[in-house]
N, C-alpha and C positions, 0 to 999 in steps of 0.2 A: 210274583206279581200275577194277577188274574188274567185270563185270556180275554181278548177283545173280539167281538164279532166284526168281521171285515167283508167287504164285497171284493171278490177275487175275479179278475178277468183273465182268461186263458185264450190266447190267439194262436191259431195254427201257425207253426213256426215259418213255413214257407209260403203261406197264402195271405198273411197279414190279418187285418181286422175283420175280414169278411166271413171268417169261419172260426167258431170257438164256443166257449162256455163262459157264463158269468154266474157266480154263485156266492151265497152268504154262508160264512162258516166262522167258528171261533178259532183263533190262531194263538199259539203260545208266543212268548217274546221272541223265540228264534224262528217263527214263521211256520211252525208245524200245526197240523190239525189237532185240536184238543178234544179227545174222545169224551172225557168227563163233562166238559162244558156242552158239547153237542148233545149228550144223553139227557141233559136237563132241559134243553129247548130244541128238539129235533125239527119241529115244524117251522122254526125260524130259518132253517137252513135250506133255502130255496135255490133252484138252479134254472137258468135259461140257456138253452142250446140254440145258437144261431149259426146257420150254414147257408152260404150263398146258393140261391136257387132252390132252397127247401123252406117249408113252413117252420116257424119257430116252435120249439117244444119247451114246456115248463114242467118242473117236477121238484124233487127233493134230493138233498145229499143224504145218503144212507150208509150206515156201517153194517156190513153183512155178517152172517154167521161164520164165514171163512176169514174174518178179520180184514176185509178189504173195504175201501171206500168206493162207492159207486153212485151214479146218478140214476134215480128211479123216476120214470115219467108217468106211470099209472099206478095208483095206490093199491089196486087189486092184483098187481103182478108180483111175482117173486122177484126181488131185486137182482137176483142172479141173471135175469133175462135182459137187463138193461146194460148200460155202459159198464164194462167190467172193472174200470177204474184202476186203482193203484193200492199198494200196501200202505198202512197207516203212517209209518215213520220214514217212508222212502223219499219224501219230498219236502222241501221248504218252499213256501209260497212267498218268495221275495222277488221284486222286479228283476226281469232279465233271466231268471232261472228257467230251465227247460224241464217240462213235466211230460212223461209218456202216459198216454191213456189209450186203452184198448176199447174201441167202439163195439157196439153190439154186432157189427158185421165181422168182428174178429181181427180187424186191422188196427195195429198199434201206430198211433200218430204222436208226434212231438208238438207240444204247445209251449209258448213263451208266456211267462207271467207278466202281465201289465202292472202298472202301479196300483197297489191296493188302496182302497178307500175305507174310512171308518163308516160303519153303519149306524143309523140312528139308534140310540139307546144302548150303544156298544159297551 
């Protein structure tokens, strides 16, 4: 079965809904990111970073040369300079699952996957 684009919300595990990421990405039936589907429509995979006390940041989900997924906030940047993300097959994006993401400050934090939603045109 084909992947479906979903809106995925990650909330900082110990801080709740005030800190996290919300992004659109194609997921396989088992909840993994689908590289082939992403490659066909990378501009559709947008991210919003929300963090209590900081300005919201918007960007894109990017697959890097080192085969990692990352969030890129400035298109003229090398994606290696942004959130260093996670390995492609390391996580399933299912409600309640914990995902570790290394921020640009080098700190790895754990996020809980909130209930995914279908995106328009999914």
